[in-house]
C-alpha positions, 0 to 999 in steps of 0.5 A: 612867714616860714623860716625858709622865706626869712633866709631867702629874703635875707640872702637876697638883701645881703646881695642887695647890700653888697651892690649898694656898697660898691655903688657907694665907694666906686660910683655907678660909672663902673656899671654904665661903662660896663653896659656901654662897651658891650657890642653885637660881636660880644654878644654873639661870643657869649651865645657861642660860650653858652652853647658849650658850657650848657651842652656839657653841663647837660651831659654831666647831668645825663651821666650822673642821673643814668648812674642813679638809674634815671632816664634822661635823654641829652636833648632834654637835658639840654633844654631843661638846663637852658631853662634853668639857667635863665630862671636862675639869671632872672630870679632872685637867689640864683638856684631857683632854676635847679630847683625846678629842673630837679623836681620836674625830672623827678617827677616825670622819672617816677622817683622824686628824691632820686631826681633831686639828688641827681641835680644836687650831685651834679652841681656838687660835682662842678663845684668840687672841680672848680675848688680843686682847679682854683686851689691849684691855679692860686698855688701854682701861679704866683699873684699878688692876691695870694698874700691878702687871702692868706691873711684873711684865711689866718685871721681870727674871724675865720678861725672863729667861723670855722669853730662855730661851723664845727659846733653846729655840725657836732650839734646836728649829729648829736640831735640825729643820734638822739632821734634815732642812730638807725634813721641817720645812718640809713640817710647817710649810707643812701647818700654815700651809695648814691654819690658812688653810683652817680659820681664815682662809678667806672663808667660815669666819673671820666665824663663827669670830670671831662664835662666839668672841666669844659664848663669851668673852661668856658666860665673862664673864657667868658670871664676873660672875654668880659675883661678884654671888653672892659679894657683890661690889658694884663696878660691872661695868666694874670687874669686867671687867679682873679677870675677863679676867685670871682667865679668861687664867690659866685657859689656863695648863697647871697646874691640876687640872680648871681649879682652881689659877691661876684662883683665885690670880689672881682672889684677886691681882686683886681684892686689888690693886684693893681689893676684897679677896683673899678676895672674889676667891677666893670668886668664883673658887670659885663660878665653878669650881662653876657651870662644873662644873654647866654641864658636867653635860649632858656626863655624860649624853652620856658615860653614854648609850650604856652605859645603852642597852647595859644596858637589858633587851631587850623580851620577844618576842611569841608568833607568831600561829598560822597556823591559821584558826579555824572557828565553830560551823556548821563553815564557814570564816571569810571573812577575806582568804584564806577569801574569796578561795578561796570566791569562786574556787570559786563562780566556777569552778563557774559558768564552767566547768560541772560536767564541765569542773570535775571534769576539772580537779580530776583533773589536766586542764589548764584552757584558760584559766589562773586566773592570767591575768587578774582574775576 
């Protein structure tokens, strides 16, 4: 088994471990309550919010791809994005759908590397807007969660993790330097140049920022909807900081189809805010179900080509007979062909005279060809 597969399995096991720990400490009733509270109106609202977030996400992808010189129509981008969302929600890891749309667009556009980097930049733009907005919300809006977060960030464990990350970055830089400075510098220049073209260009960044804010608003709205369905009566201004933390946790690459860190952080944040860890877990479970329902149009996009290929072909109609039926009196019907022939015989008989017409029928050449002009 390759190293990448080992890493994927470890990330999935970490997400499962989080879910098992939540069930162990809070019980399975929170999961069951979340499933029982969902009704048809909630599902329709989730589908509507999903349309909003998917269209704006696809528009952001189009802007980034066009900034990199790749052609991507909005209609195709929406369909591919829906398919990616469904694969992300249905498969472990939560990123396989994005990998699929990146490779597919890169191959169809004739530049695989640039197609993959377009998806990476598009996703990075969304994460940057989420981080900036989350930091602003957590700093502006007072919340009981801020004190535990501040203590966590100031803990020795976080300091050690930051130090290890810095050492790894330095080690990678030294290794690239030994391999060849020109190669590493060329790769870095390429990444920075494409980031400027795909994200920071004058005609690109306003649309990218607007679409990212709209997508984040849709995610926040769906999480608040899940909280209301779960029975949380706290004001929306109090819920927003907790929701932001849960959305930030979804970016961690240790999940099973998006499940795991989101539920853990939601349970912790709701408990720290005095709303109850069970309520937070139920809210996160409802949000996970609603997000999956919002991605279901992607299943139709995924299965559409297979269904069209398996559909039976229409039966061939018999070819019409070339023979012209005759009526009971024996004269040919004067359709488009019969009428022309009958009129031609009449005109030849009237103009040419009997003898001339007889000579023409025996193979003599006519002085005036019949195709020279109209009759």
